[in-house]
N, C-alpha and C positions, 0 to 999 in steps of 0.2 A: 755656332759661329760659322754656319754654312751660308755662303752668299749665293743665291740662286738667280736673282734677277740679271738679265743679260746686260743692262746698262750698268749695274753695279759691278759685275765681273770685269767689264772693260775699264771702269774707273779704278778698280782695285789693281789691275795690272799696271795701269799708268802711275798710280800711287806708289806701287812697289818699285818701279823705275825711278821715281823721284827720291824715294828712301835710299836706294843704292847710291845715288848721287850725293845725298847728304852724308851717308856713311863714309864714302870715300874722302870727303873733305872735312869731316867733323872734328878730327884731331881729339883734344882733351874732352870736347863736348860729348864724345861717344859714350863715355861712362854713364852720363846722366840722361842720354836720349830716350831710352826705354822708360825710365822713371817719369820723364816729362810727358811722353805720350800716354802713359797710364793715368797721369793726373788729368789730362785733357779728357780721356775716356770717362773718368769718374765724373767730371763736370757735366759732360753732355748726357751721361746716363741719369744723373741726378736732376738736371734742369730740362724737363721735357720740352718746354717752350723754346728753349735755346736750340735743342736738337732739331725740332721742327723747322726753326728759322734757317739754320745753317744747311739743311738738306732739302729746302723747298726748291723744286725745279723751276718755279715761276719767278724766283727772286734773283736778281742779277748777281753773278759770281763775284764781281769786284766788291759789291755791298756786303756779301757774306764774309769775305776775306777780311774786309775792314772791321766788321763786328768782332771777328775772332782777335784781330790785332789789338783792338781797344780793351777787350776782356783779359788778354793773356800777356800783353806787353810787360816785361820785367818780372813776370811770374814763371816763365819757362825759358829755356835757352833760345837764342836767335835761330839755331838750326831747327828746333822743334816748332817754333812759332812759324817759320817760313814753310815748313812742310805741312802743318795743319792748315795754313792759309791756302796752300795749293789744293789740299784735299777737299776743303769746303767749296772751292770753285767748281769741282767736278760734279757730275750728275749721279744721283743715287736713287735706286728703285724705291727704297723705303728708308725712313729715318733710322730704323734699327740696323739696316745694312751699312749705313755710315758708321754707326757705333762699332759694328763688327769689324769693319775695315780698319778703324783706328786701333782696335785691340790686336789685329793681325800685325799691324805695322809695329806696335809696342813689343810684341813677342819677337818679331824678327829683329828689332833693334837690340834686344837682350841677347839674341843669338849672335848678332854681329860682334857684340862686346866679348862674348865667349870666344868667338872665332879670332878676334884680334889678339887675345891672350893664348891662343893655340890650344883651346880647351872646349871646342865645339863638341867633340865626341863625348867628353866628360859631362857636358850639359845634358845631352841625350840620355846617357847612362844614368845620371843622377835623378832625373825625372822619372825614368822607368822604374828604377829601384825604389824610389819613394812611393810610387803608385802600388808597388807590390807589398811594401810595408804597410800601407793604409788598408789594403785588402786583407791582410792577415791579422791586423791588430784592430779588433772591433772597437775596443774602448777608446783607442787613440782616434780612430775615425769619427766616432761619435763626439768626441770632444772638439775636433777641428771642424766637422761639418754640421754638427747639430746646433740647436738654438740655445743651449745651456750656458755656454761661456760668452762673456762680452768680447767685443772685437779686440780690445787691448790685451786681454789674456790669451786669446787665440794667437795673436801675433807674438806675444812673449813665449808661448809654448813652441811655436815654429822656430823662433830664434834659438831657444835652448836646444832644441833637437838638432838644428842644422848649422848654425853659425860656427865657422871654423872647420866644418867637416865637408862642406860643399863649396862650390865657387859662388861669387856674389850673384851671378845671373840666376843660378838655380834658386838660391834663397829668395830673390826678388820675385820670381815667377810663382813659386810655391805660395809665398806670402799673399800675392795677388789673388790666387785662386781660393785660398782659405778665407780671405776677408770679403771677396767680391766674386762669388761663383757665377753670377749672371744666369741663374736658372739651371745650371749644370750640376751634376754630382761631382765631387772632388776627383774621383777616378776618371770621369769623362773629361773634365777639364784638363787634367794632366795628359790624358791621351791626345786631346786637340793640340795642346802646346807642344807635345812631342812630335806631332806630324809637322807642325810649322818649323820647328828646329831642323827636322830631317830634310825638309825642302830647301833649307839654306844651301845645301850642296846638291840639290836635285837628286837626292838619294832615295832609294826605296828602303823601308824598314821591314825586316823579317823577324817575326817572333818564332823562335826555335825552342821547341820542347824536346827535352832529351832526358833519359833516365840517369845518365852520368855526365859529369862535367866534361866539357870539350877541352883538349889541349890547345895552346896557341896555334900550333901548326894546323890542327883540324879546323879551327875557326877561320884561319887564313884561306885554307883550301875551299871550305864551304862558301865563304864570301866570294871567292874567285869564280866558282862554278855558277853561283846565282847571278853575279854580275854579267857573266858571259851569256847566260840564258835570258836575262831581262834587258840587257843593253844599258844598264845603269849600275853605278856603285851601290852596294847593298849594305846597310848597316844591320848587324846582328844583335837582337836582344835575346839573350839566352835565359831560359827558365827550366830549372830542374823539375822533371815531372816523373815520380816513380811509376805512374800508370802507363807510361810510354814504354812498353816492354820491348827494348831493342830497337835500334833505328832512331830516326828523327821525325818530328812533325813540324812542318814549316808553314807559317801563315804569312802571306804577303798580300796586303789589301783584302780583297774578297776571295782570294785563291788559297786553298789549303793543299799542300803537298805532304801526304801522309805516308811515311815510309816505316812506321812502327809495326811491330808484330801485332800489337793490339788492333791497329788500323786495318791490317791485312785480314785478321780474323773477323772483324766486323764486316768487312767487305765480302768475305766468304759466306758469312751468315746471311747477308742480304741477298747474295746470288742464289743461295739455296732456299731462301724464303723461311729461314728459322730465326732470323734476328728481329 
């Protein structure tokens, strides 16, 4: 879901601004906004001719918006319909980047739903924890990500596992990834969605590996230190790792801050040429 074209990046930024305006005025429609945007994504992913038509830079933007209105009127909320009509008026480098942009908008809308309920942190944590469950349970991963089960049984399995245990936005996003991975692994999709959720508050996400659980006070101090160092609020995902012998290993984006004893030993071996 990486949008690389310069034209598409500019359009995505504009689309996100439009989404924020919709979110601020959506009211009750906010609960269904993400689902409506995912429904639009499913349609344009399935109908390749439609996707080409609404992303064609040579076609008049008003004509593309009218096509969308004819197809979607009465099938999605007015808020979602207006947003999608705006999006197809914009210019996109490739048809697939239009699809990726709609997916980004849908995930952001689900994040806004969690935020409105005061549970944005929970959404991040629940997606992260589910990704770790999937990595550790090979049989479950195979059932959800493999071709063996039909879609309805996969959806039923996700519902059985998560309904009533996580918030609605988490259930919606996990179900979306299980049923429509769009060429990604389940873990990769969860990581991408987690990054979009994190950007909801322009925060950095730090993966912290530690041999022992951190206390609330330690977590608070670590988050404060990292926020001061990076100039952004930092959300901590804590992973217990018995191989991290003392200290912490912190991964933020492409940067790794390794303060573990094991990390120091590896560094010493490299310096001595024995590693």
